[in-house]
PALOLUM-798313 format. One record per residue (C-alpha): x, y, z; residue number from 1; residue in three letters. Coordinates in nm, 2 decimals. Example, Ala and Ser with C-alpha at 12.3 -4.5 7.8 and 13.67 -1.06 7.14 Angstrom:
! PALOLUM-798313
{c1 1.23	c2 -0.45	c3 0.78	n 1	res ALA} .
{c1 1.37	c2 -0.11	c3 0.71	n 2	res SER} .
This chain:
! PALOLUM-798313
{c1 11.12	c2 10.89	c3 9.11	n 1	res MET} .
{c1 11.29	c2 11.09	c3 9.38	n 2	res THR} .
{c1 11.47	c2 10.97	c3 9.69	n 3	res THR} .
{c1 11.19	c2 11.10	c3 9.91	n 4	res ASP} .
{c1 10.94	c2 10.88	c3 9.71	n 5	res ASP} .
{c1 11.14	c2 10.57	c3 9.78	n 6	res VAL} .
{c1 11.21	c2 10.66	c3 10.15	n 7	res ASP} .
{c1 10.84	c2 10.74	c3 10.22	n 8	res ASN} .
{c1 10.69	c2 10.43	c3 10.06	n 9	res TRP} .
{c1 10.69	c2 10.19	c3 10.35	n 10	res ARG} .
{c1 10.45	c2 9.98	c3 10.56	n 11	res PRO} .
{c1 10.21	c2 10.18	c3 10.78	n 12	res LEU} .
{c1 10.17	c2 10.02	c3 11.12	n 13	res PHE} .
{c1 9.82	c2 10.08	c3 11.28	n 14	res VAL} .
{c1 9.65	c2 9.97	c3 11.60	n 15	res LYS} .
{c1 9.33	c2 9.77	c3 11.53	n 16	res LYS} .
{c1 9.11	c2 10.01	c3 11.73	n 17	res ASP} .
{c1 9.27	c2 10.31	c3 11.56	n 18	res ASN} .
{c1 9.22	c2 10.19	c3 11.20	n 19	res PHE} .
{c1 9.05	c2 10.46	c3 11.01	n 20	res SER} .
{c1 8.94	c2 10.57	c3 10.66	n 21	res PHE} .
{c1 9.25	c2 10.80	c3 10.64	n 22	res ALA} .
{c1 9.47	c2 10.49	c3 10.67	n 23	res HIS} .
{c1 9.27	c2 10.31	c3 10.40	n 24	res TRP} .
{c1 9.31	c2 10.62	c3 10.17	n 25	res GLN} .
{c1 9.68	c2 10.61	c3 10.22	n 26	res ARG} .
{c1 9.69	c2 10.25	c3 10.10	n 27	res LEU} .
{c1 9.45	c2 10.31	c3 9.81	n 28	res ALA} .
{c1 9.65	c2 10.60	c3 9.69	n 29	res SER} .
{c1 9.99	c2 10.42	c3 9.71	n 30	res GLN} .
{c1 10.12	c2 10.65	c3 9.98	n 31	res GLU} .
{c1 10.17	c2 10.34	c3 10.20	n 32	res ALA} .
{c1 10.31	c2 10.01	c3 10.08	n 33	res ALA} .
{c1 10.07	c2 9.82	c3 10.30	n 34	res CYS} .
{c1 9.88	c2 9.85	c3 10.63	n 35	res LEU} .
{c1 10.01	c2 9.63	c3 10.92	n 36	res VAL} .
{c1 9.79	c2 9.56	c3 11.22	n 37	res ILE} .
{c1 9.99	c2 9.36	c3 11.48	n 38	res ASP} .
{c1 9.72	c2 9.33	c3 11.74	n 39	res ASP} .
{c1 9.45	c2 9.19	c3 11.51	n 40	res PHE} .
{c1 9.41	c2 8.83	c3 11.63	n 41	res TYR} .
{c1 9.49	c2 8.65	c3 11.95	n 42	res PRO} .
{c1 9.81	c2 8.45	c3 11.95	n 43	res ILE} .
{c1 9.65	c2 8.16	c3 12.14	n 44	res GLU} .
{c1 9.38	c2 8.13	c3 11.86	n 45	res SER} .
{c1 9.66	c2 8.13	c3 11.60	n 46	res CYS} .
{c1 9.82	c2 7.84	c3 11.78	n 47	res THR} .
{c1 9.50	c2 7.64	c3 11.81	n 48	res ALA} .
{c1 9.40	c2 7.69	c3 11.45	n 49	res ILE} .
{c1 9.76	c2 7.60	c3 11.33	n 50	res SER} .
{c1 9.76	c2 7.29	c3 11.53	n 51	res ARG} .
{c1 9.42	c2 7.18	c3 11.38	n 52	res ALA} .
{c1 9.55	c2 7.25	c3 11.02	n 53	res VAL} .
{c1 9.87	c2 7.06	c3 11.08	n 54	res MET} .
{c1 9.67	c2 6.76	c3 11.22	n 55	res ASP} .
{c1 9.42	c2 6.75	c3 10.93	n 56	res SER} .
{c1 9.63	c2 6.88	c3 10.64	n 57	res GLY} .
{c1 9.52	c2 7.10	c3 10.35	n 58	res LEU} .
{c1 9.30	c2 6.99	c3 10.07	n 59	res GLN} .
{c1 9.45	c2 7.14	c3 9.75	n 60	res TYR} .
{c1 9.77	c2 7.24	c3 9.58	n 61	res SER} .
{c1 9.80	c2 7.55	c3 9.36	n 62	res PHE} .
{c1 9.82	c2 7.46	c3 8.99	n 63	res LYS} .
{c1 10.14	c2 7.66	c3 8.92	n 64	res ALA} .
{c1 10.43	c2 7.42	c3 8.87	n 65	res GLN} .
{c1 10.69	c2 7.40	c3 9.15	n 66	res ASN} .
{c1 10.52	c2 7.66	c3 9.36	n 67	res VAL} .
{c1 10.53	c2 7.51	c3 9.70	n 68	res GLU} .
{c1 10.18	c2 7.61	c3 9.82	n 69	res ALA} .
{c1 9.88	c2 7.43	c3 9.95	n 70	res HIS} .
{c1 9.54	c2 7.56	c3 10.06	n 71	res TYR} .
{c1 9.20	c2 7.48	c3 10.21	n 72	res SER} .
{c1 8.88	c2 7.65	c3 10.08	n 73	res GLY} .
{c1 8.79	c2 7.77	c3 9.74	n 74	res ARG} .
{c1 9.03	c2 7.98	c3 9.52	n 75	res ALA} .
{c1 8.84	c2 8.14	c3 9.23	n 76	res ALA} .
{c1 9.16	c2 8.19	c3 9.02	n 77	res ILE} .
{c1 9.22	c2 7.82	c3 9.03	n 78	res GLU} .
{c1 8.87	c2 7.75	c3 8.89	n 79	res LEU} .
{c1 8.84	c2 8.06	c3 8.66	n 80	res ALA} .
{c1 8.70	c2 7.84	c3 8.39	n 81	res ARG} .
{c1 8.50	c2 7.62	c3 8.62	n 82	res GLU} .
{c1 8.26	c2 7.87	c3 8.78	n 83	res LYS} .
{c1 7.99	c2 7.61	c3 8.85	n 84	res GLU} .
{c1 8.24	c2 7.39	c3 9.02	n 85	res THR} .
{c1 8.36	c2 7.68	c3 9.24	n 86	res TYR} .
{c1 8.02	c2 7.76	c3 9.37	n 87	res PHE} .
{c1 7.92	c2 7.40	c3 9.42	n 88	res GLN} .
{c1 8.20	c2 7.37	c3 9.67	n 89	res GLY} .
{c1 8.15	c2 7.68	c3 9.88	n 90	res VAL} .
{c1 7.92	c2 7.53	c3 10.14	n 91	res ALA} .
{c1 8.15	c2 7.24	c3 10.20	n 92	res GLU} .
{c1 8.46	c2 7.47	c3 10.22	n 93	res ALA} .
{c1 8.29	c2 7.68	c3 10.48	n 94	res ASN} .
{c1 8.21	c2 7.37	c3 10.69	n 95	res GLU} .
{c1 8.57	c2 7.25	c3 10.66	n 96	res HIS} .
{c1 8.71	c2 7.58	c3 10.77	n 97	res ARG} .
{c1 8.46	c2 7.59	c3 11.06	n 98	res LYS} .
{c1 8.60	c2 7.26	c3 11.18	n 99	res SER} .
{c1 8.96	c2 7.40	c3 11.16	n 100	res LEU} .
{c1 8.86	c2 7.71	c3 11.36	n 101	res LEU} .
{c1 8.69	c2 7.52	c3 11.63	n 102	res GLY} .
{c1 8.57	c2 7.76	c3 11.91	n 103	res GLU} .
{c1 8.80	c2 8.05	c3 11.78	n 104	res ASN} .
{c1 8.64	c2 8.36	c3 11.62	n 105	res THR} .
{c1 8.65	c2 8.35	c3 11.24	n 106	res ASN} .
{c1 8.91	c2 8.60	c3 11.13	n 107	res PRO} .
{c1 8.70	c2 8.67	c3 10.82	n 108	res LEU} .
{c1 8.42	c2 8.81	c3 11.04	n 109	res ASP} .
{c1 8.67	c2 9.04	c3 11.21	n 110	res LEU} .
{c1 8.81	c2 9.17	c3 10.88	n 111	res VAL} .
{c1 8.46	c2 9.25	c3 10.76	n 112	res ILE} .
{c1 8.38	c2 9.44	c3 11.08	n 113	res LYS} .
{c1 8.70	c2 9.63	c3 11.05	n 114	res LEU} .
{c1 8.62	c2 9.74	c3 10.69	n 115	res LEU} .
{c1 8.25	c2 9.81	c3 10.77	n 116	res GLN} .
{c1 8.38	c2 10.06	c3 11.03	n 117	res ARG} .
{c1 8.56	c2 10.27	c3 10.78	n 118	res ILE} .
{c1 8.37	c2 10.22	c3 10.46	n 119	res TRP} .
{c1 8.02	c2 10.38	c3 10.47	n 120	res PRO} .
{c1 7.85	c2 10.15	c3 10.22	n 121	res PRO} .
{c1 7.98	c2 9.85	c3 10.42	n 122	res GLY} .
{c1 8.17	c2 9.53	c3 10.34	n 123	res ALA} .
{c1 8.04	c2 9.18	c3 10.26	n 124	res GLN} .
{c1 8.12	c2 8.85	c3 10.09	n 125	res ILE} .
{c1 8.07	c2 8.88	c3 9.71	n 126	res ALA} .
{c1 7.76	c2 8.73	c3 9.54	n 127	res LEU} .
{c1 7.72	c2 8.59	c3 9.19	n 128	res GLU} .
{c1 7.35	c2 8.56	c3 9.09	n 129	res ASP} .
{c1 7.26	c2 8.52	c3 9.45	n 130	res GLY} .
{c1 7.53	c2 8.26	c3 9.53	n 131	res GLU} .
{c1 7.79	c2 8.34	c3 9.79	n 132	res SER} .
{c1 8.16	c2 8.34	c3 9.70	n 133	res TYR} .
{c1 8.40	c2 8.17	c3 9.94	n 134	res PHE} .
{c1 8.63	c2 8.41	c3 10.13	n 135	res ALA} .
{c1 8.92	c2 8.32	c3 10.36	n 136	res GLY} .
{c1 9.14	c2 8.05	c3 10.23	n 137	res VAL} .
{c1 9.40	c2 7.90	c3 10.47	n 138	res ILE} .
{c1 9.73	c2 7.85	c3 10.29	n 139	res ARG} .
{c1 10.08	c2 7.71	c3 10.34	n 140	res ILE} .
{c1 10.34	c2 7.88	c3 10.13	n 141	res PHE} .
{c1 10.70	c2 7.76	c3 10.11	n 142	res ARG} .
{c1 10.80	c2 7.92	c3 9.79	n 143	res LEU} .
{c1 10.61	c2 8.17	c3 9.58	n 144	res GLY} .
{c1 10.66	c2 8.36	c3 9.25	n 145	res VAL} .
{c1 10.65	c2 8.73	c3 9.15	n 146	res VAL} .
{c1 10.30	c2 8.80	c3 9.05	n 147	res HIS} .
{c1 10.00	c2 9.03	c3 9.10	n 148	res ASN} .
{c1 9.62	c2 8.97	c3 9.13	n 149	res ASP} .
{c1 9.35	c2 9.17	c3 8.95	n 150	res PHE} .
{c1 9.01	c2 9.02	c3 8.89	n 151	res ALA} .
{c1 8.92	c2 9.24	c3 8.58	n 152	res PRO} .
{c1 9.20	c2 9.07	c3 8.40	n 153	res ARG} .
{c1 9.19	c2 8.72	c3 8.56	n 154	res ASP} .
{c1 8.82	c2 8.66	c3 8.62	n 155	res MET} .
{c1 8.64	c2 8.78	c3 8.31	n 156	res ARG} .
{c1 8.27	c2 8.68	c3 8.31	n 157	res GLY} .
{c1 8.26	c2 8.67	c3 8.69	n 158	res TRP} .
{c1 8.09	c2 8.94	c3 8.90	n 159	res HIS} .
{c1 8.41	c2 9.02	c3 9.08	n 160	res ILE} .
{c1 8.56	c2 9.14	c3 8.74	n 161	res ALA} .
{c1 8.35	c2 9.45	c3 8.78	n 162	res SER} .
{c1 8.57	c2 9.59	c3 9.05	n 163	res ILE} .
{c1 8.79	c2 9.90	c3 9.00	n 164	res ARG} .
{c1 9.06	c2 9.83	c3 9.26	n 165	res GLN} .
{c1 9.16	c2 9.51	c3 9.44	n 166	res GLN} .
{c1 9.32	c2 9.46	c3 9.77	n 167	res PHE} .
{c1 9.42	c2 9.16	c3 9.97	n 168	res SER} .
{c1 9.45	c2 9.08	c3 10.34	n 169	res TRP} .
{c1 9.67	c2 8.82	c3 10.50	n 170	res ASN} .
{c1 9.65	c2 8.70	c3 10.86	n 171	res LEU} .
{c1 9.96	c2 8.51	c3 10.98	n 172	res PHE} .
{c1 9.86	c2 8.21	c3 11.19	n 173	res LEU} .
{c1 10.20	c2 8.04	c3 11.21	n 174	res GLN} .
{c1 10.55	c2 8.16	c3 11.12	n 175	res THR} .
{c1 10.85	c2 7.96	c3 11.00	n 176	res PRO} .
{c1 11.19	c2 7.94	c3 11.16	n 177	res GLU} .
{c1 11.34	c2 8.13	c3 10.87	n 178	res THR} .
{c1 11.21	c2 8.30	c3 10.55	n 179	res GLY} .
{c1 10.85	c2 8.34	c3 10.44	n 180	res GLY} .
{c1 10.87	c2 8.72	c3 10.43	n 181	res GLU} .
{c1 10.61	c2 8.90	c3 10.22	n 182	res PHE} .
{c1 10.77	c2 9.12	c3 9.96	n 183	res VAL} .
{c1 10.58	c2 9.40	c3 9.77	n 184	res ILE} .
{c1 10.71	c2 9.63	c3 9.50	n 185	res TRP} .
{c1 10.60	c2 9.98	c3 9.41	n 186	res LYS} .
{c1 10.50	c2 9.87	c3 9.07	n 187	res ARG} .
{c1 10.14	c2 9.84	c3 8.95	n 188	res TYR} .
{c1 10.06	c2 9.57	c3 8.69	n 189	res TRP} .
{c1 9.99	c2 9.72	c3 8.34	n 190	res GLU} .
{c1 9.84	c2 9.57	c3 8.03	n 191	res THR} .
{c1 10.17	c2 9.59	c3 7.84	n 192	res ASN} .
{c1 10.33	c2 9.37	c3 8.11	n 193	res ASP} .
{c1 10.16	c2 9.06	c3 7.97	n 194	res GLU} .
{c1 10.44	c2 8.97	c3 7.72	n 195	res PRO} .
{c1 10.65	c2 8.92	c3 8.03	n 196	res LEU} .
{c1 10.40	c2 8.68	c3 8.19	n 197	res TYR} .
{c1 10.46	c2 8.30	c3 8.22	n 198	res LYS} .
{c1 10.83	c2 8.37	c3 8.16	n 199	res TYR} .
{c1 10.95	c2 8.16	c3 8.46	n 200	res ASP} .
{c1 11.02	c2 7.82	c3 8.32	n 201	res SER} .
{c1 11.03	c2 7.67	c3 8.67	n 202	res ARG} .
{c1 10.67	c2 7.76	c3 8.75	n 203	res THR} .
{c1 10.51	c2 7.85	c3 8.41	n 204	res MET} .
{c1 10.37	c2 8.14	c3 8.60	n 205	res LYS} .
{c1 10.52	c2 8.46	c3 8.73	n 206	res GLY} .
{c1 10.67	c2 8.76	c3 8.55	n 207	res TYR} .
{c1 11.01	c2 8.83	c3 8.41	n 208	res LYS} .
{c1 11.23	c2 9.00	c3 8.67	n 209	res SER} .
{c1 11.28	c2 9.31	c3 8.46	n 210	res GLU} .
{c1 10.92	c2 9.41	c3 8.54	n 211	res VAL} .
{c1 11.03	c2 9.50	c3 8.90	n 212	res ILE} .
{c1 11.39	c2 9.60	c3 8.83	n 213	res SER} .
{c1 11.48	c2 9.93	c3 9.01	n 214	res ASN} .
{c1 11.14	c2 9.95	c3 9.17	n 215	res CYS} .
{c1 11.12	c2 10.03	c3 9.55	n 216	res PRO} .
{c1 11.02	c2 9.73	c3 9.76	n 217	res SER} .
{c1 10.93	c2 9.66	c3 10.12	n 218	res VAL} .
{c1 10.96	c2 9.34	c3 10.32	n 219	res VAL} .
{c1 10.72	c2 9.24	c3 10.59	n 220	res VAL} .
{c1 10.81	c2 8.96	c3 10.83	n 221	res GLU} .
{c1 10.54	c2 8.70	c3 10.91	n 222	res PRO} .
{c1 10.43	c2 8.73	c3 11.27	n 223	res LYS} .
{c1 10.15	c2 8.54	c3 11.44	n 224	res GLU} .
{c1 9.83	c2 8.75	c3 11.48	n 225	res GLY} .
{c1 9.96	c2 9.01	c3 11.23	n 226	res ARG} .
{c1 9.72	c2 9.13	c3 10.96	n 227	res LEU} .
{c1 9.86	c2 9.28	c3 10.64	n 228	res VAL} .
{c1 9.65	c2 9.47	c3 10.39	n 229	res LEU} .
{c1 9.79	c2 9.57	c3 10.05	n 230	res PHE} .
{c1 9.69	c2 9.65	c3 9.69	n 231	res ASP} .
{c1 9.71	c2 9.32	c3 9.51	n 232	res SER} .
{c1 9.77	c2 9.48	c3 9.17	n 233	res ARG} .
{c1 10.12	c2 9.56	c3 9.30	n 234	res ASN} .
{c1 10.37	c2 9.30	c3 9.22	n 235	res TYR} .
{c1 10.44	c2 9.08	c3 9.53	n 236	res HIS} .
{c1 10.60	c2 8.75	c3 9.63	n 237	res ASP} .
{c1 10.67	c2 8.52	c3 9.93	n 238	res VAL} .
{c1 11.04	c2 8.45	c3 10.00	n 239	res SER} .
{c1 11.15	c2 8.08	c3 10.04	n 240	res LYS} .
{c1 11.06	c2 7.92	c3 10.37	n 241	res VAL} .
{c1 11.36	c2 7.73	c3 10.53	n 242	res ILE} .
{c1 11.30	c2 7.47	c3 10.80	n 243	res GLY} .
{c1 11.03	c2 7.23	c3 10.90	n 244	res GLU} .
{c1 10.79	c2 7.48	c3 11.06	n 245	res ARG} .
{c1 10.53	c2 7.59	c3 10.81	n 246	res GLN} .
{c1 10.42	c2 7.94	c3 10.71	n 247	res ARG} .
{c1 10.05	c2 7.94	c3 10.76	n 248	res LEU} .
{c1 9.81	c2 8.23	c3 10.68	n 249	res ALA} .
{c1 9.45	c2 8.30	c3 10.61	n 250	res MET} .
{c1 9.37	c2 8.54	c3 10.33	n 251	res SER} .
{c1 9.11	c2 8.69	c3 10.09	n 252	res ALA} .
{c1 9.07	c2 8.97	c3 9.84	n 253	res PHE} .
{c1 8.88	c2 9.29	c3 9.88	n 254	res ILE} .
{c1 8.72	c2 9.45	c3 9.57	n 255	res GLY} .
{c1 8.63	c2 9.82	c3 9.54	n 256	res LEU} .
{c1 8.36	c2 9.90	c3 9.28	n 257	res ILE} .
{c1 8.31	c2 10.27	c3 9.37	n 258	res ASP} .
{c1 8.23	c2 10.48	c3 9.67	n 259	res GLU} .
{c1 7.86	c2 10.40	c3 9.66	n 260	res HIS} .
{c1 7.89	c2 10.02	c3 9.68	n 261	res ASN} .
{c1 8.01	c2 9.79	c3 9.96	n 262	res PRO} .
{c1 8.35	c2 9.64	c3 9.95	n 263	res LEU} .
{c1 8.34	c2 9.28	c3 9.82	n 264	res LEU} .
{c1 8.54	c2 8.99	c3 9.97	n 265	res LEU} .
{c1 8.62	c2 8.66	c3 9.80	n 266	res TRP} .
{c1 8.90	c2 8.41	c3 9.76	n 267	res SER} .
């Protein structure tokens, strides 16, 4: 890898109204580390939703040991072997999120509109035998782990495993006093990485550090109203949050099957 490759792999900042297929192509081809849209969601709405979340709390904790993360909604990876349970809870999860959003526009709807604008076949929430997936978990992260997300590996037997490429979007609703940065490495997950998986004795998840050693990385600070899109097969992590103020974000995956099919969203 040349110095130019390292220097040119960086976040691409885009205005919401200027977001185009060309920007998406740069992300999909790994020319850009991620896409960042700072004017995506109103700050006052972020504040209102964060207050509602803090007042009511979040329903679930992620299963990884010692990963300080909690969420509201349905997370397919957490129920990978409990497909029926996942879909039985989608309607209730949608209602709970609606109560947290109040009168504020659902950010999920805005993301779908953004993608529909630049992807001719459109974008929609994924379906499984006619049943809708849940998309748009709200999460608190205080400490993460180096990992990646890829449905063909993680979700075998689910419709979302048919995708070819997987992306993720994160909308920051509340930022901590210190820490909570999003870190992404220019390193795609490969099948032969799996012997390095579940190496971290602290979490029983995550990958051995050598998998990202000497790989270029970028750091994106959390900022209210900021939307970040990235390829979730790249290794990524969240730095430790310091202080009482929580790092709160809403997120979902985006799956690409091919150029003839709509983009699929799920959590």
